[in-house]
N, C-alpha and C positions, 0 to 999 in steps of 0.2 A: 550120386554121391551123397552120403550123409554125414553129419557131424552131430554127435551126442545125440542120435536117434531122429534128427531132424532131416527131411527128404528135402533136396534142392533140386529134384528133377523138374524139367519145364512143366509137366502136366500136373504137378502136385500143388493144389491150391493156388494156382497162378505163378508157380516158380518162385524166384527170389521176391518179387513184389509182394506175392501172398505172404511169404514168410516174414517180410518186414511190415506186414499189416496193411498194405496198399492193394493187394490183390482183391479179387471178387471171388466168392464161393460159387458152386455151380448153381445153387439156388438163387444167388443175387443176380448171376448172369441171366438165368431164365426169366426172372422178375423184370430185368432190364429190356430183354427181347420182348416181353409181353407188352411193356409199356410203349417201346418204340413201335410196335405193331398197332396199338391202339391209337398213337398220335397220328399214323399214317392214315387209318381208318377214318378218324376225326377229319383229317384234311380232305380226304376224298369225298366224304359227306358234305362238307361245306362247299367244296368246288361244285359238287352236282347240284346243290341247292342253289347256289348263286347262278349256275348255268341255266337251270330250269326256270328260275325266276326271271332272267332276262329273256329266254325264248318264249315262254308261255305268255309274257306280256308284251311281246314284239317290241323290246327295248333294244336300242343299238348297244354294241359292245365297245363303250367308251370308257375312258379312264375315270370319268365322273360317275357312270352307272355302276362299274365295278367297285368303286370306292363305297358307294352308297349302300350296295348290296352286302358287301362284306362287312361294314360297320353294323348293319342291321343283324345279319345272320351269325356273326361272330360274337355277338353279346356286347359289341362297343357302344352300340346306340339302341338300347331297349325301347325308347320311345318311338323311334322310327319302325322298329319291328313290330311293335303293338299296332300302329297305324296301318301298316301294310297287311297285317293278319286281319284287322277289322274291316278294311277296304275289301280284301278277297271274300271275307265272309258275307259281305253285303252284296256281292255279286257286281260291284262296280269296277270298271277296269283300272288297272295301275298304268296311267298314261305317263309319257315323258314329262308333261307339264306338271302332273301331279307330283311326280318324284322330284322334279326341279324345286317346286315350292316347299315340299317337305323337308328339303336339305338346304333351304335358303340361307339358314343362320351360318351354316358351316361355309358356304360359298361366299358369304359377305366378307369373311375374313379375308379370302382371296381378293375380292374386289378392292378392299382397303389396301392391300399390298400394291395392287396395280395403280391405284391413286397415289400412293406414296412415291412409287417409281416415277409417274408422271410429273409430280410435283418436283422431284429431283431433276428431271430433265428440263423442265421449265425453268428452275432455278439456274441450271448450267447454262441454258441459252440466254438468260437475261444477263448473267456475268460475262459470257462471251461477247454479247452485244455491246455491253458497257466498255470491255477492255479494247475491242476493235474500234469503237468510236473514239475513245481517248487517244489510241495509237494514230488513227487515222487524223485526228485534229493535230496531233503533234507533228505528224509527217508533213501535213498541210503547212503548218506554221514554219516548220524548218525548211520547205521547199520554198516558200516565200522568201525568207530571208536570205537563202542561198541564191535565188534568182537576182535579188538586189545586189549581191556581191559579185555575181558574174557580170551584171550590167555595168557596175562600178570598174571591174577589171577591164571590160572591153572598152569603156570610155577613158581609160588612163592614157594620156599622151605619151609617145615615145616608149611604148612598152617594149621590154627586152625579152629574151628567150625564157627567162625565169617566170615573167608575168604571164607569158603566153601559155606556158605549160600549166600555170596554176589556175588560168581560166579555163583551159581543156579539162583539167582534173575537176574544176568545180561544175562544169557542165555535165560531165559523166555523173557526178554525184546528184546533180539536180535530176537527171534522167531516171536514176534509180529511185530517188525520193518520190517523183510523181508516179512511178510504176508501183511502188509500195503503197501509195496513197489509193491508187485504183484498185489494187488487190484487196485492200483492207475494206473499201466501200463495197465489193463484190462480196466480201465475207459477211459484211452487215446485211446485205440483201438476202444471203443465204440463211442467216439467223431469223430474219424477219419471215422468210418462208417457211422455215422449221416451225415457228412459233404458230403461224397460221395453220399449218398442217397438224400440229399437235392439237389446237383448239378444235379443229374439224373432227379429229379422231376421237376426242372426247365427247363431242356432240353425236357422233355416228354411233359411239359406244353405249349411248343412252337412248337410241331410236330402235324400235323394232322394224326390221327391214320389210316385212309383209305389210303390216297395217299402217305404219307410219306413226303410231302410237308410242309414248314413252315405254321402255321395257322395264323389266322387274328391277333391274339395277338402279335405274332413275327412280323408280317408285320408292326403293328402300331409302334413298337420299331424301326424297320429298317427305316421307313419312316421318323421318326424324326431325326435320325442320318445322313441319306443320304441327307436329306433336309439341314442341316446345313453344311455338307461337300460340297455339290454341290454349295451352296450359297457363300461359302468362295473361292471355286475354279473357280467361275463364269462359272460353267458347266450348260448346260440345263438338264432338270429333268422332266420326264412325268410319269403320272400314268394311269392305264387302267383297266377296268372291263372287265371280259368275263364271258359269261353265255350260258350254253348249251340251244339249241333251242328245244323247245316241249318236255322238259324233263319230264314233268308230264305224257305225253302219252306214253313215254318209260317206266315208271315205271308201268303204268296201264296195257300195253300190255304183258310186259315180266316179271314184278315182281320187287321188290326193290333190290334182290341180283344182278340181271342183271343190273339194274340201277346203283348199285355201281361200277360194273366193267366198265361201260361206263364212269363213273367219273374219274376212273383210267386211262382209255385209253386217255381221254382229257387231264389229269394232265401230263401223259408221253409225249403227243405231245407238250404241252406248255414247257415242261421241256427241249425240245430240243432247244429251244432258250434262256434259261437261261444261266447266265454265271456271270462274275465278275461285269459286268455293267447292267445286267438285272435279276431281282429278281422275282419269282413267288412263290405264295402263295394261298393257298385255303382259301376263305373267308368264306366259309360256304355252305352246300347244293350243288347245281350244278354251283356255282359262283367261280370264280378265280379273283385275283387281281395282277397286275404287276407294278413294278417299274423299269423304263428305265432311267439310268443316263448316261448322255453324248449323248443322242439321242434328236434331234428335234421332234416335233409332226409328222412330215412328214416321218422322219426316223423311229420313233416308229410304224407308220402305215405300213411301208414296212415290218418291223420285225415281227409284229402280223399278218399281211396278209399272209406271209409264212406259219406260223403255222396254220392259219384258212384253207388255201388251202390244206394243207397236211392232215388236219382232215376231209375235206369234201371229199377227194379222197379215204379215207379208206373204205373198205367193211367189216362191223361188223356183227358177227353171233352169235346168243345166243348159247353158246356151250351146254347148258343143253337141250333145244328143238331143235337146229339145225336150228332155224328159224332166217332169216336175220333181222337185226334192221332197214334196209333201210339206208338212208343217215344220218349220225349224225353230225351236225354241231353246231358252236357256234357263237354268235354276240359279238361284242366288242365295247367299247367307250373309248376314249384316250382324256386326258386334259394335258395342259402345267401347270405344278405346279407353276411356277413363274408368270404366268399370273393372279394368285389370291393372295389375302393377306395372306393366309396360306394354308397348305397342305390339310386340311379337306375341305376347300371350293374347292380345286382341285378334291378331291375325289367326291364330290358332282356333280362337273361339269362332270366327267368322267361318273358317273352314268346316268346322263341326256343324254350324247352322246350315252351311251348304250341303253337307252329308245328309242332314235331316230333310231337307227339301228334295233331294234325290230320292230318299227313302219314301217320301210321302206321295210320290207320283211324278215328279219333275214338273217343268213349266211353271214354277213358283218360287217365291221369295221368302225365306224364313228369318225370324229375328232370333238372336242368340238369347237365352236367358241365363244371366250370370249367377242366378240363384239356384239352378239346377246342378 
């Protein structure tokens, strides 16, 4: 049907919506289909790239790894994408530990959220403990007073039925009061147990289960406090990363259980240089992080070199197969924290120095050059 020469048929320029100016022309519809197809292709390409990244580098399909890969390859985190590309070009493996370290800043926000939740829980337990203690004290005082009245009623000479009924009622009330007092005391014990378990969970959350060293989460907290204290005391402060050389080959040749034992041996070796001014933590996988307060970069180099030489001199044997591991070594990178605007920039610099140590042949420690 037409009116004044205008076609209202459904196929004409999108029907009535087209006549009103809300329809799409055939050219616009084709362009829309082209865009939708391009979007689908882009999504498929992104999914393939994420999948290939995880599979090629033997990374688990976890929420963390998927999020990291998506942020890198979707353009949300170009810095991470550059580091991945540089790592692959150098021939060094993309390990889980390396990926964890590279995304440490983002994860720290999640750790802060957990800390806040734990603080809220602890505050709630404290409030509950105070409330139950107050209620128990009140119940105890009330029970004592009620007991005196019961004794007084029992001692009243020539008590009649009314007095006897009141005494019975008072005894019942006393029994309920004592029961409430016991229940409140039990609630206090439960609150104390919850507080103890929360403190233990906090400690466990900051200890690496394999080596017994502090974990990355604990190190992040320590770094912040040591940074402030060293800054106030005008003391030098250095950070270092250490990475076991050719660790994937050790795992492939001897198995993951043997690889775990090698990690423990390296952890023990590094622990020999730890102390009040030198803190060691397992950063994840085969990587460790150190914080050396009161040491200049050159002094830190001497300290870490002593551990590296001690590790290289050891002769390790797979106790299950009796086969030697060969020489097990690690590489390290050191950075001066106060040569950078903040500790995280120093961590990135230490990581860069570690990269140079690997490139230079492994089994060595390199100092970062902030002027480069």
